[in-house]
N, C-alpha and C positions, 0 to 999 in steps of 0.2 A: 627160396633160392635167388630170386631176382633181387630181393632186398639186400642179401649178403653180397651179391655181385656189385650192386650199386655202392655199398659201403666199402668194398675192396677198392673199387675205382676211385671213390671219394678220397680214401686214404692215400693210395698210390699217387694220384695226381698232385695232391697237396705236397707230399714229401718230395716228389720230383721237382716241383716248381719252387717251393718255399724253403726247403732244407737241403741245400746242395751237399752238405757234408755227410748226409746219410744216403744210403742206397737201398731201396726196398726191392725185394724180389717178388714178382707176381706169382702168387700161389695158383695152382691149377685146380685143386679139389679140396680145399679146406677153408676155414675161416680164420686162419692164423697167418699173419704177414711177417716174414723174416726181414729184419732190417740190419744192414751192415753198418756198424758204428766205427769202423777202424780209422776212418779219416778224421775223427774227432780227437784222436790221440790220447784217449782216456784208457788206462789199463783195464783189462777185462774184469779184474776183481773189484774195480771201483764203479763200474757201470750201473749196477743195481742201486747203490746208494745215490749216485748222481741223479738218476731219473726219479727215484723215490723222493728226493729232496725237492723235485719239481712238481710233485703231486701226481706222478704217473707210475703205475705198477705194471711193469713189463716182465715177461719171463726171460730169464737170462739164457743165452745159448750154451753157456758152460754147464747147465743142468742136464744137457743131453749128451749122448755117447760120442757123437762126432765132434771133431775139433772146431767148435763154433763159438769160441770165447769172445769174439768181437761182435757177435750178433745178439739181438734181442728179438723177442716175438711179441707182436701186437695182436690181440684178439679183436677182430672187427665184427664179431657176432654180437652186436649190442645196438641199442638205440642210436640213431644218427647224432642226436644232440650230445650224447656221451662221447662218441667218437670225435666229434668236432671239438669239444673241449679238450680231450686228450691230445689230439694232434697239435692244437695250439700250445699246450704245455710242453710237448716234445720240441716244438719249434723254438720256444723261448729258452728251454734248457740247452738245446744244441747251439743256439746263438751265443749263449752265455759261456758254454763250455769250450767253444772253438776259439 
């Protein structure tokens, strides 16, 4: 649990400091981080391809029942090195897409 909490904070801090066009929501009891991508201006139907082309596989919010089309989910229940590489790819993609 402590490792997951550290990964959560590791991802949240980076997104808040380095990727201002994304807004991450702090989860309370899960290893999934919801990220609002609406400020990027990319249509929700193109988000998956956009991040996939950057080498990041995120779950699309549109796959869930609630109206979450501009959201993606990041699974931070992984090794820290994998999370670090993924957040860097997300930052590069967001900078390119903005």
